[in-house]
PyMOL CGO cylinders between C-alpha atoms (Angstrom):
from pymol import cmd
from pymol.cgo import CYLINDER

trace = [
    CYLINDER, 17.32, -7.51, -13.16, 13.45, -6.73, -13.29, 0.3, 1, 1, 1, 1, 1, 1,
    CYLINDER, 13.45, -6.73, -13.29, 11.85, -6.33, -16.92, 0.3, 1, 1, 1, 1, 1, 1,
    CYLINDER, 11.85, -6.33, -16.92, 9.36, -2.87, -16.40, 0.3, 1, 1, 1, 1, 1, 1,
    CYLINDER, 9.36, -2.87, -16.40, 7.59, -4.38, -19.49, 0.3, 1, 1, 1, 1, 1, 1,
    CYLINDER, 7.59, -4.38, -19.49, 6.58, -7.41, -17.69, 0.3, 1, 1, 1, 1, 1, 1,
    CYLINDER, 6.58, -7.41, -17.69, 4.93, -6.22, -14.65, 0.3, 1, 1, 1, 1, 1, 1,
    CYLINDER, 4.93, -6.22, -14.65, 4.05, -9.95, -13.61, 0.3, 1, 1, 1, 1, 1, 1,
    CYLINDER, 4.05, -9.95, -13.61, 8.14, -10.96, -13.90, 0.3, 1, 1, 1, 1, 1, 1,
    CYLINDER, 8.14, -10.96, -13.90, 9.20, -7.78, -12.05, 0.3, 1, 1, 1, 1, 1, 1,
    CYLINDER, 9.20, -7.78, -12.05, 6.86, -8.52, -9.16, 0.3, 1, 1, 1, 1, 1, 1,
    CYLINDER, 6.86, -8.52, -9.16, 8.37, -12.06, -8.70, 0.3, 1, 1, 1, 1, 1, 1,
    CYLINDER, 8.37, -12.06, -8.70, 12.04, -11.04, -9.01, 0.3, 1, 1, 1, 1, 1, 1,
    CYLINDER, 12.04, -11.04, -9.01, 11.23, -7.97, -7.00, 0.3, 1, 1, 1, 1, 1, 1,
    CYLINDER, 11.23, -7.97, -7.00, 9.40, -10.20, -3.92, 0.3, 1, 1, 1, 1, 1, 1,
    CYLINDER, 9.40, -10.20, -3.92, 12.12, -13.11, -4.13, 0.3, 1, 1, 1, 1, 1, 1,
    CYLINDER, 12.12, -13.11, -4.13, 15.04, -10.12, -4.21, 0.3, 1, 1, 1, 1, 1, 1,
    CYLINDER, 15.04, -10.12, -4.21, 13.40, -8.21, -1.54, 0.3, 1, 1, 1, 1, 1, 1,
    CYLINDER, 13.40, -8.21, -1.54, 12.83, -11.24, 0.76, 0.3, 1, 1, 1, 1, 1, 1,
    CYLINDER, 12.83, -11.24, 0.76, 15.92, -13.21, 1.06, 0.3, 1, 1, 1, 1, 1, 1,
    CYLINDER, 15.92, -13.21, 1.06, 14.97, -14.26, 4.93, 0.3, 1, 1, 1, 1, 1, 1,
    CYLINDER, 14.97, -14.26, 4.93, 11.27, -15.43, 3.82, 0.3, 1, 1, 1, 1, 1, 1,
    CYLINDER, 11.27, -15.43, 3.82, 13.05, -17.36, 0.57, 0.3, 1, 1, 1, 1, 1, 1,
    CYLINDER, 13.05, -17.36, 0.57, 15.50, -19.36, 2.79, 0.3, 1, 1, 1, 1, 1, 1,
    CYLINDER, 15.50, -19.36, 2.79, 12.63, -20.14, 5.06, 0.3, 1, 1, 1, 1, 1, 1,
    CYLINDER, 12.63, -20.14, 5.06, 10.56, -21.10, 2.19, 0.3, 1, 1, 1, 1, 1, 1,
    CYLINDER, 10.56, -21.10, 2.19, 13.36, -23.41, 0.97, 0.3, 1, 1, 1, 1, 1, 1,
    CYLINDER, 13.36, -23.41, 0.97, 13.35, -24.85, 4.69, 0.3, 1, 1, 1, 1, 1, 1,
    CYLINDER, 13.35, -24.85, 4.69, 10.04, -25.44, 4.67, 0.3, 1, 1, 1, 1, 1, 1,
    CYLINDER, 10.04, -25.44, 4.67, 9.47, -23.33, 7.50, 0.3, 1, 1, 1, 1, 1, 1,
    CYLINDER, 9.47, -23.33, 7.50, 5.54, -22.59, 8.17, 0.3, 1, 1, 1, 1, 1, 1,
    CYLINDER, 5.54, -22.59, 8.17, 4.44, -19.34, 6.87, 0.3, 1, 1, 1, 1, 1, 1,
    CYLINDER, 4.44, -19.34, 6.87, 7.12, -18.80, 4.47, 0.3, 1, 1, 1, 1, 1, 1,
    CYLINDER, 7.12, -18.80, 4.47, 5.00, -19.26, 1.38, 0.3, 1, 1, 1, 1, 1, 1,
    CYLINDER, 5.00, -19.26, 1.38, 2.04, -17.41, 2.71, 0.3, 1, 1, 1, 1, 1, 1,
    CYLINDER, 2.04, -17.41, 2.71, 4.33, -14.07, 2.96, 0.3, 1, 1, 1, 1, 1, 1,
    CYLINDER, 4.33, -14.07, 2.96, 6.07, -14.58, -0.20, 0.3, 1, 1, 1, 1, 1, 1,
    CYLINDER, 6.07, -14.58, -0.20, 2.36, -14.92, -2.02, 0.3, 1, 1, 1, 1, 1, 1,
    CYLINDER, 2.36, -14.92, -2.02, 1.40, -11.93, -0.06, 0.3, 1, 1, 1, 1, 1, 1,
    CYLINDER, 1.40, -11.93, -0.06, 4.28, -9.80, -0.78, 0.3, 1, 1, 1, 1, 1, 1,
    CYLINDER, 4.28, -9.80, -0.78, 4.13, -10.89, -4.42, 0.3, 1, 1, 1, 1, 1, 1,
    CYLINDER, 4.13, -10.89, -4.42, 0.36, -10.14, -4.87, 0.3, 1, 1, 1, 1, 1, 1,
    CYLINDER, 0.36, -10.14, -4.87, 1.25, -6.37, -3.39, 0.3, 1, 1, 1, 1, 1, 1,
    CYLINDER, 1.25, -6.37, -3.39, 4.15, -6.25, -5.62, 0.3, 1, 1, 1, 1, 1, 1,
    CYLINDER, 4.15, -6.25, -5.62, 1.91, -7.01, -8.60, 0.3, 1, 1, 1, 1, 1, 1,
    CYLINDER, 1.91, -7.01, -8.60, -0.86, -4.80, -7.62, 0.3, 1, 1, 1, 1, 1, 1,
    CYLINDER, -0.86, -4.80, -7.62, 1.46, -2.10, -7.06, 0.3, 1, 1, 1, 1, 1, 1,
    CYLINDER, 1.46, -2.10, -7.06, 3.17, -2.25, -10.66, 0.3, 1, 1, 1, 1, 1, 1,
    CYLINDER, 3.17, -2.25, -10.66, -0.62, -2.48, -12.42, 0.3, 1, 1, 1, 1, 1, 1,
    CYLINDER, -0.62, -2.48, -12.42, -2.44, -0.13, -10.37, 0.3, 1, 1, 1, 1, 1, 1,
    CYLINDER, -2.44, -0.13, -10.37, -5.04, -2.13, -9.66, 0.3, 1, 1, 1, 1, 1, 1,
    CYLINDER, -5.04, -2.13, -9.66, -6.50, -5.05, -7.84, 0.3, 1, 1, 1, 1, 1, 1,
    CYLINDER, -6.50, -5.05, -7.84, -5.82, -8.55, -8.92, 0.3, 1, 1, 1, 1, 1, 1,
    CYLINDER, -5.82, -8.55, -8.92, -8.53, -10.71, -10.13, 0.3, 1, 1, 1, 1, 1, 1,
    CYLINDER, -8.53, -10.71, -10.13, -8.68, -14.27, -9.22, 0.3, 1, 1, 1, 1, 1, 1,
    CYLINDER, -8.68, -14.27, -9.22, -6.92, -15.41, -12.30, 0.3, 1, 1, 1, 1, 1, 1,
    CYLINDER, -6.92, -15.41, -12.30, -4.17, -12.84, -11.95, 0.3, 1, 1, 1, 1, 1, 1,
    CYLINDER, -4.17, -12.84, -11.95, -3.52, -14.15, -8.47, 0.3, 1, 1, 1, 1, 1, 1,
    CYLINDER, -3.52, -14.15, -8.47, -3.29, -17.51, -9.32, 0.3, 1, 1, 1, 1, 1, 1,
    CYLINDER, -3.29, -17.51, -9.32, -1.04, -16.75, -12.42, 0.3, 1, 1, 1, 1, 1, 1,
    CYLINDER, -1.04, -16.75, -12.42, 1.23, -14.60, -9.96, 0.3, 1, 1, 1, 1, 1, 1,
    CYLINDER, 1.23, -14.60, -9.96, 1.31, -17.76, -7.38, 0.3, 1, 1, 1, 1, 1, 1,
    CYLINDER, 1.31, -17.76, -7.38, 2.37, -20.40, -9.92, 0.3, 1, 1, 1, 1, 1, 1,
    CYLINDER, 2.37, -20.40, -9.92, 4.97, -18.10, -11.55, 0.3, 1, 1, 1, 1, 1, 1,
    CYLINDER, 4.97, -18.10, -11.55, 6.37, -17.29, -8.20, 0.3, 1, 1, 1, 1, 1, 1,
    CYLINDER, 6.37, -17.29, -8.20, 6.55, -20.93, -6.99, 0.3, 1, 1, 1, 1, 1, 1,
    CYLINDER, 6.55, -20.93, -6.99, 8.20, -22.11, -10.38, 0.3, 1, 1, 1, 1, 1, 1,
    CYLINDER, 8.20, -22.11, -10.38, 10.93, -19.27, -9.55, 0.3, 1, 1, 1, 1, 1, 1,
    CYLINDER, 10.93, -19.27, -9.55, 11.41, -20.40, -5.99, 0.3, 1, 1, 1, 1, 1, 1,
    CYLINDER, 11.41, -20.40, -5.99, 11.57, -24.17, -7.13, 0.3, 1, 1, 1, 1, 1, 1,
    CYLINDER, 11.57, -24.17, -7.13, 14.08, -23.07, -9.59, 0.3, 1, 1, 1, 1, 1, 1,
    CYLINDER, 14.08, -23.07, -9.59, 15.96, -21.44, -6.39, 0.3, 1, 1, 1, 1, 1, 1,
    CYLINDER, 15.96, -21.44, -6.39, 15.83, -24.64, -4.68, 0.3, 1, 1, 1, 1, 1, 1,
    CYLINDER, 15.83, -24.64, -4.68, 17.58, -26.64, -7.35, 0.3, 1, 1, 1, 1, 1, 1,
    CYLINDER, 17.58, -26.64, -7.35, 20.25, -24.11, -7.82, 0.3, 1, 1, 1, 1, 1, 1,
    CYLINDER, 20.25, -24.11, -7.82, 21.08, -23.96, -4.16, 0.3, 1, 1, 1, 1, 1, 1,
    CYLINDER, 21.08, -23.96, -4.16, 24.42, -25.57, -3.70, 0.3, 1, 1, 1, 1, 1, 1,
    CYLINDER, 24.42, -25.57, -3.70, 23.77, -28.72, -1.39, 0.3, 1, 1, 1, 1, 1, 1,
    CYLINDER, 23.77, -28.72, -1.39, 24.35, -28.13, 2.29, 0.3, 1, 1, 1, 1, 1, 1,
]
cmd.load_cgo(trace, "trace")
């Protein structure tokens, strides 16, 4: 569940939850999946804070999103 008090984590969680197909594509190393998810994460974060992100905020979002996706990969059952 998203924590409204932390717009960064809320944006990351909602990006992953709202885009299961692209998350699966990322897990399968399909081209374009990361760019799509990174873009959606930026839009979600911007919507939560009500302004465009500066470079450091974008990089922070990308880092947290990447870490969350890596955790999904670790928790994924073997195929």
